[in-house]
C-alpha positions in Angstrom: 146.3 52.2 66.2 144.4 55.4 66.7 140.8 55.2 65.8 138.0 57.6 65.0 134.7 57.1 66.5 131.3 58.0 65.4 128.7 58.9 68.0 125.5 60.4 68.3 125.7 63.6 70.6 122.5 63.9 72.6 121.8 66.5 75.2 122.2 65.4 78.6 125.1 63.0 77.3 128.7 64.0 77.5 129.5 67.6 77.5 127.2 68.5 80.4 124.3 68.8 78.1 125.6 72.1 76.7 125.0 71.0 73.0 121.5 70.5 71.5 120.9 67.0 69.9 123.3 66.5 66.9 123.3 64.0 64.0 126.2 61.8 63.9 129.3 63.7 64.6 132.9 62.4 63.9 134.7 62.4 67.3 138.6 62.6 67.5 140.8 62.2 70.6 143.4 65.4 70.6 146.2 62.8 70.1 144.5 61.4 67.0 143.6 64.6 65.6 147.3 65.8 66.2 148.6 62.9 64.4 146.1 62.9 61.6 145.5 66.8 61.3 145.5 66.7 57.5 142.8 64.2 57.4 140.7 65.8 60.2 141.2 69.4 58.2 140.1 67.8 54.9 137.2 66.2 56.7 136.1 69.5 58.4 136.2 71.0 54.7 134.3 68.3 52.9 132.1 66.5 55.3 131.3 68.9 58.2 132.3 69.6 61.9 134.9 67.4 63.5 134.7 67.0 67.4 137.9 66.8 69.0 138.1 65.9 72.7 140.5 65.6 75.5 140.0 62.8 77.8 136.4 62.3 76.6 135.4 65.5 78.5 136.8 68.8 77.2 135.9 69.2 73.5 136.5 71.6 70.3 134.9 71.6 67.0 137.0 72.2 63.8 134.8 73.6 61.1 135.5 75.1 57.7 136.2 78.9 57.4 133.0 79.2 55.4 130.7 77.8 58.0 132.6 80.0 60.7 131.9 83.0 58.5 128.2 81.9 58.2 127.9 81.4 61.9 129.5 84.6 63.1 127.9 86.5 60.2 131.1 88.2 58.8 130.1 87.0 55.3 126.9 89.4 55.7 128.8 92.4 57.0 129.8 95.1 54.7 133.6 95.7 54.6 133.4 99.5 54.9 130.8 102.2 56.4 130.2 103.3 52.8 129.2 99.9 51.7 127.2 99.4 54.9 125.2 102.5 53.9 125.0 101.7 50.1 123.6 98.2 51.1 121.0 99.6 53.5 117.2 98.7 53.1 116.7 102.5 53.6 118.5 103.7 50.6 116.4 106.4 49.0 114.0 106.9 52.0 113.6 110.7 52.4 114.3 111.7 55.9 113.2 115.0 57.7 116.5 116.3 59.3 115.2 119.6 59.9 115.1 120.7 63.6 112.8 123.3 65.1 114.6 126.1 66.5 114.8 125.7 70.4 113.7 129.0 72.2 114.6 127.7 75.6 112.5 128.0 78.7 112.0 130.2 81.7 114.4 129.1 84.6 114.2 130.7 88.1 117.3 131.6 89.7 
């Protein structure tokens, strides 16, 4: 029977120490995750990130789309340039866009 293990991820542990210390993270072997994809999917949506490993070394994390948007900042980015300017904290600030006329300079040829 395939099993789900729970373990504490600690920097310097498996994964080459690339991750900061984490709380208890559900870890799935890739074969188990494939066989129980619906459960992994549901848990990623309801319980949080799900770590999926292959041969105990390579790993990926399944997260909800809301968490992904939060991490990459898409939910905070305006959809259009017009929205960007409307949401700017500088809305209403008077800018001096007048330019002094450039008279040039003397150049020896």
